[in-house]
C-alpha positions in Angstrom: 6.7 -84.2 -24.0 7.3 -87.5 -22.5 9.8 -89.4 -20.5 10.2 -93.2 -21.1 12.1 -95.8 -19.1 12.3 -99.6 -19.2 11.2 -102.2 -21.7 8.6 -104.8 -22.3 11.0 -107.7 -21.6 10.0 -110.3 -19.1 10.7 -109.2 -15.4 10.9 -105.6 -16.5 8.4 -102.6 -16.7 7.8 -99.9 -19.3 7.0 -96.6 -17.8 5.9 -93.5 -19.8 5.3 -90.1 -18.1 3.4 -87.4 -20.1 1.8 -84.1 -19.5 -1.9 -84.3 -18.5 -4.6 -81.7 -18.9 -5.8 -82.5 -15.4 -4.2 -81.5 -12.2 -2.6 -84.2 -10.0 -1.1 -87.5 -10.9 -3.1 -90.1 -13.0 -1.8 -93.6 -13.4 -2.8 -96.2 -16.0 -1.6 -99.6 -15.3 -1.4 -102.7 -17.6 0.5 -106.0 -17.3 0.4 -109.6 -16.4 -0.5 -109.1 -12.8 -2.2 -105.7 -12.8 -5.1 -106.8 -10.6 -3.0 -108.5 -8.0 -0.3 -105.7 -7.7 -2.2 -102.6 -8.7 -2.2 -101.1 -5.1 1.6 -101.7 -4.6 2.5 -100.4 -8.1 0.3 -97.3 -8.0 1.6 -96.5 -4.5 5.2 -96.7 -5.6 4.5 -94.4 -8.6 2.6 -91.8 -6.7 5.1 -91.7 -3.8 8.0 -91.0 -6.3 6.0 -88.4 -8.3 5.1 -86.6 -5.1 8.6 -86.7 -3.8 9.8 -85.2 -7.2 7.1 -82.5 -6.8 5.4 -83.1 -10.1 1.8 -82.5 -10.9 -0.4 -82.6 -14.0 1.1 -85.8 -15.3 -0.1 -89.2 -16.6 2.0 -92.2 -15.7 1.4 -95.3 -17.9 2.9 -98.4 -16.5 3.1 -101.7 -18.4 4.4 -104.3 -16.0 5.9 -107.6 -17.1 6.7 -109.0 -13.6 9.2 -106.4 -12.4 10.2 -106.3 -8.7 9.3 -103.2 -6.7 12.9 -101.8 -6.8 12.8 -102.0 -10.6 9.4 -100.4 -10.8 10.6 -97.5 -8.6 13.8 -97.0 -10.6 12.0 -97.0 -13.9 9.3 -94.5 -12.6 12.0 -92.2 -11.2 14.0 -92.4 -14.5 10.9 -91.7 -16.6 9.9 -88.6 -14.5 13.5 -87.3 -14.7 13.5 -87.7 -18.5 10.1 -86.0 -18.7 11.4 -83.1 -16.6 14.6 -82.8 -18.6 12.4 -82.4 -21.7 10.5 -79.6 -20.0 13.8 -77.9 -19.1 13.4 -78.5 -15.4 16.2 -80.0 -13.4 15.1 -82.7 -10.9 
């Protein structure tokens, strides 16, 4: 099961949320400015996942220069789609 949101177009971000064999929230980040914005992007993703109450997930983020609001919207949508597949209402 996985939830996907976004695209690999310029100024967007692709987010994939999958079940993880480990507890907690793991984040894998790739993209044009991953070193420069790693802290901000991972913080946004963790905050949203914690607010949604999900654990045992892996969030893969491929950033193509998206602004923080876009990143947040894509992460939230991907988590909601993941939860829908699991039969959980968010």
